C-alpha positions in Angstrom: -0.2 -0.5 0.0 1.5 3.3 -0.9 2.0 5.7 1.9 3.3 9.2 2.5 5.2 10.8 4.8 5.9 14.6 5.5 8.8 16.5 7.2 8.6 20.3 8.0 11.7 22.2 8.8 13.7 25.0 8.2 16.4 25.9 5.9 19.1 27.2 8.5 18.8 23.8 10.1 18.9 21.3 6.7 21.5 18.9 8.7 18.9 18.1 11.3 15.7 18.1 8.8 18.3 15.4 6.8 19.1 13.4 10.1 15.5 13.4 11.0 14.7 12.0 7.3 17.2 9.3 7.5 16.6 8.1 11.1 12.9 7.5 9.7 13.9 5.6 6.6 16.1 3.7 8.9 13.9 2.7 12.0 10.4 2.4 9.2 12.4 0.3 7.0 9.8 1.8 4.1 10.6 1.0 0.4 10.4 4.5 -1.1 9.0 5.1 -4.4 9.9 9.4 -4.6 10.9 12.0 -2.5 10.1 15.6 -3.0 10.7 18.3 -1.9 9.4 22.5 -1.7 11.1 25.2 -0.4 8.9 28.3 0.4 10.6 31.8 1.0 9.4 33.9 4.7 9.5 37.5 5.2 9.7 38.4 8.8 6.4 40.0 9.9 8.0 43.6 11.5 9.5 45.8 8.9 12.7 45.4 10.9 14.1 42.5 9.8 17.5 40.6 12.0 19.3 38.5 10.8 18.7 34.9 10.4 18.6 31.9 8.1 21.8 30.5 6.2 25.0 32.9 5.5 23.4 36.3 7.9 20.9 36.6 5.7 18.5 39.7 6.6 15.6 37.5 5.7 13.9 34.7 8.0 14.8 31.2 6.8 12.4 29.6 4.9 10.2 26.3 5.5 11.2 23.2 4.1 8.9 20.8 3.1 9.9 17.1 2.4 7.9 14.8 0.9 8.1 11.1 1.1 6.2 8.8 -1.0 6.9 5.1 0.4 5.5 1.7 0.6 5.5 -0.5 3.5 
């Protein structure tokens, strides 16, 4: 049976998101059909932006969505 698993993270913690996905893949024993990702840029809610994200950007880090299509 085909199923979907979603993971959400931030671009300034991609190694953490990668570890989370890899850990789940190992523990679940799922047979991956495909993996897709999407990155959604964010803007700070206030006119004054703080330095965050990768590389000291003045923009808020983007949301990252990882969609794993798998079989149990």
